[in-house]
C-alpha positions in Angstrom: -34.5 15.8 -62.1 -34.9 12.4 -60.4 -37.9 11.9 -58.2 -37.3 12.3 -54.5 -37.6 9.2 -52.4 -40.4 8.6 -49.9 -40.5 5.4 -47.9 -43.2 3.8 -45.8 -41.9 0.4 -45.2 -38.6 -1.4 -44.7 -36.0 -0.8 -47.4 -32.7 -2.3 -48.4 -29.6 -0.2 -49.0 -29.9 -0.8 -52.7 -33.4 0.8 -52.6 -32.1 4.1 -51.2 -28.5 4.3 -52.4 -27.4 7.7 -53.8 -30.8 9.2 -53.1 -32.5 12.1 -51.2 -35.4 11.0 -48.9 -37.9 13.9 -48.6 -39.5 13.1 -45.2 -39.2 13.8 -41.5 -36.3 11.8 -40.3 -38.3 10.4 -37.3 -40.7 8.8 -39.8 -37.8 7.4 -41.8 -35.5 5.9 -39.2 -37.6 2.7 -38.4 -37.5 1.7 -42.1 -33.8 2.1 -42.7 -31.6 -1.1 -42.8 -29.2 -1.9 -40.0 -25.4 -2.0 -40.3 -25.1 -0.5 -43.7 -23.5 2.9 -43.3 -19.8 3.5 -43.0 -20.1 7.1 -41.9 -22.8 9.4 -40.5 -22.5 13.2 -40.6 -25.3 14.8 -38.5 -25.9 18.5 -38.4 -29.1 18.7 -36.3 -30.8 21.9 -35.3 -28.9 23.5 -32.5 -30.7 24.5 -29.3 -31.8 27.8 -30.8 -35.1 29.1 -32.1 -34.5 29.1 -35.9 -36.7 28.8 -39.0 -35.9 26.5 -41.9 -38.4 27.6 -44.4 -41.8 26.4 -43.1 -40.2 24.4 -40.2 -39.1 26.1 -37.0 -37.0 24.5 -34.2 -37.6 26.2 -30.9 -35.1 26.6 -28.1 -35.7 24.6 -24.9 -33.9 24.1 -21.7 -30.8 21.9 -21.9 -32.5 18.9 -20.3 -35.3 18.9 -22.9 -32.7 19.3 -25.7 -30.7 16.4 -24.4 -34.0 14.3 -24.4 -34.6 15.3 -28.0 -31.0 14.3 -29.0 -31.6 10.9 -27.2 -34.7 10.3 -29.3 -32.6 9.8 -32.5 -28.9 9.8 -31.8 -28.8 6.2 -30.3 -30.5 4.9 -33.4 -27.5 6.0 -35.4 -25.5 3.1 -33.8 -27.9 0.6 -35.4 -27.5 2.1 -38.8 -23.7 2.1 -38.7 -21.4 -0.8 -39.5 -19.3 -2.0 -36.5 -16.4 -0.1 -38.1 -18.4 3.0 -38.7 -17.9 6.5 -37.4 -20.3 9.4 -36.6 -19.7 13.2 -36.5 -22.3 15.4 -34.8 -22.2 19.2 -35.2 -23.2 21.7 -32.5 -22.6 25.1 -31.0 -21.4 25.9 -27.5 -24.9 25.7 -26.1 -25.6 22.2 -27.5 -22.2 20.7 -27.4 -22.2 19.4 -23.9 -25.6 17.7 -24.4 -24.3 16.0 -27.6 -21.3 14.7 -25.8 -23.4 13.2 -23.0 -25.8 11.5 -25.3 -23.0 10.1 -27.5 -21.2 8.6 -24.5 -24.2 6.3 -23.9 -23.8 4.4 -27.2 -20.5 5.3 -28.8 -16.7 5.6 -28.2 -16.1 9.4 -28.2 -12.8 10.1 -29.9 -12.5 13.8 -30.1 -14.1 17.2 -30.2 -13.2 19.4 -33.2 -13.6 23.1 -32.9 -13.8 25.1 -36.1 -13.6 28.8 -36.7 -16.5 30.2 -38.7 -14.3 33.3 -39.5 -17.3 35.6 -39.3 -19.6 36.2 -36.4 -21.8 38.9 -34.9 -19.9 41.2 -32.5 -21.0 41.5 -28.9 -20.4 44.3 -26.4 -21.0 42.3 -23.2 -19.6 38.9 -24.3 -17.0 37.2 -26.4 -17.7 37.2 -30.1 -19.3 33.8 -31.0 -17.5 32.6 -34.2 -16.7 28.9 -33.4 -18.6 25.6 -33.5 -17.9 22.1 -32.4 -18.1 18.7 -34.1 -18.0 15.6 -32.0 -16.3 12.5 -33.5 -17.2 9.1 -32.2 -17.0 5.5 -33.4 -18.9 2.2 -32.7 -15.8 0.2 -31.8 -12.0 0.5 -31.7 -11.8 -0.7 -35.3 -12.6 2.3 -37.5 -11.3 4.2 -40.5 -9.1 7.2 -40.1 -7.1 8.3 -43.2 -4.7 10.8 -41.6 -2.7 11.4 -44.8 -5.8 12.3 -46.7 -6.5 15.4 -44.6 -3.2 17.1 -44.4 -3.1 20.9 -44.4 -0.8 22.9 -46.6 0.5 25.9 -44.6 2.9 28.7 -45.5 6.2 28.4 -43.7 7.0 31.3 -41.5 10.1 30.0 -39.8 12.0 28.0 -42.6 14.2 25.7 -40.5 17.0 23.8 -42.4 19.2 20.9 -41.5 23.0 21.1 -41.1 23.4 21.1 -44.9 21.0 23.9 -45.5 18.2 21.7 -46.9 14.6 22.5 -46.0 13.4 20.7 -42.8 9.9 19.3 -43.3 9.0 22.0 -45.9 9.5 22.7 -49.6 10.4 25.7 -51.5 8.3 26.6 -54.6 8.3 29.6 -56.9 5.1 30.7 -55.2 6.5 30.4 -51.6 7.5 28.0 -48.9 5.0 25.4 -47.7 4.7 22.6 -45.2 2.2 19.7 -45.1 1.0 19.3 -41.6 -1.1 16.6 -39.9 -4.6 17.6 -39.0 -5.5 18.8 -35.5 -8.9 19.2 -33.8 -8.7 23.0 -34.3 -9.8 24.0 -37.8 -9.0 27.6 -38.8 -8.9 27.2 -42.6 -12.6 27.3 -43.3 -14.8 29.9 -44.8 -18.6 29.9 -44.3 -20.2 30.0 -47.8 -21.0 33.5 -48.9 -22.7 35.0 -51.9 -19.8 34.8 -54.4 -18.9 31.2 -53.7 -20.4 28.7 -56.2 -21.5 26.4 -53.3 -23.5 29.1 -51.5 -27.3 28.6 -51.1 -30.1 30.2 -49.2 -30.0 27.6 -46.4 -29.5 29.4 -43.1 -27.0 26.9 -41.6 -25.1 25.6 -44.6 -21.8 24.0 -43.8 -18.8 24.5 -46.1 -18.0 21.8 -48.5 -14.4 21.9 -47.4 -15.5 21.1 -43.8 -17.5 18.0 -44.9 -14.7 16.9 -47.2 -12.3 16.7 -44.2 -14.7 14.4 -42.4 -15.5 12.2 -45.4 -11.9 11.8 -46.5 -10.7 11.0 -42.9 -13.4 8.6 -41.9 -14.4 6.8 -45.1 -12.9 5.3 -48.3 -14.0 5.5 -51.9 -17.1 3.4 -52.4 -18.2 3.7 -48.8 -21.7 4.9 -47.9 -22.3 8.2 -46.1 -25.6 9.0 -44.4 -26.9 12.4 -43.3 -30.1 12.4 -41.3 -30.5 16.2 -41.4 -29.4 16.9 -45.0 -30.4 20.6 -45.3 -28.8 22.1 -48.4 -27.2 18.7 -49.3 -23.6 19.5 -48.6 -22.9 16.0 -47.3 -24.4 14.2 -50.3 -22.7 16.6 -52.7 -19.3 16.2 -51.2 -19.7 12.4 -51.0 -20.4 12.3 -54.7 -17.5 14.5 -55.5 -15.2 12.3 -53.5 -16.6 9.0 -55.0 -18.5 7.8 -52.0 -22.2 6.7 -52.0 -24.7 8.8 -50.1 -28.1 8.7 -48.5 -29.7 11.9 -47.1 -33.0 12.7 -45.3 -34.5 16.2 -45.5 -38.1 17.2 -44.5 -38.3 20.4 -46.6 -39.3 20.0 -50.2 -37.6 23.2 -51.4 -34.3 22.2 -49.8 -34.6 18.7 -51.3 -35.0 20.2 -54.8 -31.9 22.3 -54.0 -30.0 19.2 -53.1 -30.9 17.4 -56.3 -29.8 20.5 -58.4 -26.4 20.6 -56.5 -26.0 16.8 -57.1 -26.5 17.4 -60.9 -23.8 20.1 -60.8 -21.5 17.9 -58.9 -21.5 15.4 -61.8 -19.7 17.9 -64.0 -17.8 19.9 -61.4 -16.0 17.9 -58.7 -14.0 20.7 -57.3 -14.1 21.6 -53.6 -12.9 25.1 -52.8 -9.8 24.9 -50.6 -9.0 21.3 -51.5 -6.6 20.9 -54.4 -4.2 18.1 -55.5 -5.1 16.0 -52.5 -4.4 18.5 -49.8 -6.3 21.2 -47.9 -5.0 24.8 -48.1 -5.1 27.7 -45.7 -7.5 30.6 -46.4 -6.5 33.2 -48.9 -4.4 30.9 -51.1 -6.8 30.6 -54.1 -4.3 31.9 -56.6 -1.7 29.2 -55.5 -4.4 26.5 -55.7 -5.4 27.5 -59.2 -1.8 27.3 -60.4 -1.4 23.9 -58.7 -4.6 22.7 -60.4 -3.4 23.8 -63.8 -0.1 21.8 -63.2 -1.9 18.7 -62.1 -5.3 18.4 -63.9 -7.6 15.7 -62.5 -9.5 13.4 -64.8 -12.3 11.0 -63.9 -12.5 9.4 -67.3 -12.4 5.6 -67.1 -13.0 5.5 -63.3 -15.5 2.9 -62.1 -18.9 4.0 -61.2 -20.3 4.0 -57.7 -22.5 1.0 -58.4 -19.5 -0.9 -59.9 -17.6 -0.4 -56.7 -20.5 -1.7 -54.5 -21.1 -4.7 -56.8 -24.6 -3.4 -57.9 -25.5 -3.4 -61.6 -26.8 -0.1 -63.1 
């Protein structure tokens, strides 16, 4: 396993490319180079009391939480290229604070709400099974690959034209499907559970499919993705699978080792559950995805390496 990175002075992008920095992000930020990242995916602690191994984040009032966000979020603007984008995750408690802080330094483009599918029931409130992701950019010139994040849905109402031909859908021997453009409501995700290969012991792990949507939409192959709260490493792992570069910061040593192990596995298995043949699929369509994967095998033999694309020698 490669040695984890630790930095104590200014570094170049080359120094940290495709690495996991095992430190507190607040100690690392002053040393990171400016204007080098194409995309930032930030999944900070929500305004909840929660333990991450030996580290505990404690809930505060909303004003204090907003102050905490403001201690690092504006610095993300310095790290991004002028064409860069940032996505920040939050729950309903923290979402408004994230929005307010982003507005100070970024152009806020949208708020994505995604269904966690499972959630703890409540007798005196609505069941909480959704989270938000705020999408913002540095300028009006930014990457958004809408055709890379289309969703394949079953067709319930198979409309046809005057000749009886399918209208915006196709018939296959496995059913009728339509490719739809992405919206800001995501209902096709599954939180990693025990039988999924990507599942880890991290308490707030995001699905690889969720991060894949963000990376495919807002970056291109060879771009550099940064995650300041890396956790179980999903951002770096998915970036590697999708042929992007990555840099991640995580304070917990055990989680950092977990990240490195997942990166090793990603070198031999580039599959992302729910993403097959260039499209995202609805839940409970695994059998159809497997059949599609068998008909269209993907090979990476002969593709350029990450360093080749960036013009850096091995």
